[in-house]
N, C-alpha and C positions, 0 to 999 in steps of 0.2 A: 786938649783929644778929642778927635770926629768919633764919628758911630764907626765906620767903616774899619778904619787901624786899633778899633777898642774892641771889637769882631775877630779880625781877622788875632789878634792879640790872642785873644779866648780862645779860641781855635786851636791854636803850634801852642794850650798851654790844656787842651782838651786832647791836644794826640797825644802829645807825652805821657799824659795821669796813665796809672795802671790800677789806680785804684775805685775800685766796684760803686766803694760807698756816695765818693766825689762825685762817682757820674748820674750817679742816682738818683743823688741829692736834683744832681741839673737841672735830671730828669723831672726832679719832680717840681720844682721850679719851676721851671719854663711851662708846665705842661698849664700847672697854677696859673698862669699868665696868661695864654692863651683861651684858658674855658672857666672863670672863675670858679667855686661849687658862687651860689648868689641865694640858699635857703637849704633846709631838712622838711625832707617827708615827713606827718608824724608821728615813723617811727623811727628815727630822725638819719635814714640815708637819705646825706648829700643831696643838695639838686644844683649839679654847672650848669651855669650859663647858657649850649648851644641843647641842652637839657628845656628849658626854663624858655627857650623859643620858640620848642616842637610844642611843647603843652601847649599854646595862647596858641600859635598859630593854628594847630588842630582843634580846636577852643573856636576859632575865627570862621573854618571851613561848617561844622558841625551846627555853627551859630545862621549864617547862612543859608547850612541846607535847612533850617528850619528843626535842624535838631536840637531846639531846648523848651524848660519848663516857664511857666510864667510863676509870678505867688502868687497867686490868687488857688495856681493847678495845687499846686505846696500848701496851703490854705484848707483848699480841700481836704487836699491829704489826711494833714493833723487834724479833722475833725469827724474823718473815720479813723481814728483807731481807738 
């Protein structure tokens, strides 16, 4: 069976179901494949692939704008504590 045929059969089954639990599970499965969790914040909050990419893009932009600190600057701060 090819992919298109499989999709059409799933669509037909979805149209016939009235079970919200089944629909919610399918939605969850699809959301995980489209935007999977790739990590967690220190507090346990999940980080999705899209969130992770946005954070990287923001960090790259800040770096390009010169908004960063060198290891020497951090070491100096530590010495002043």
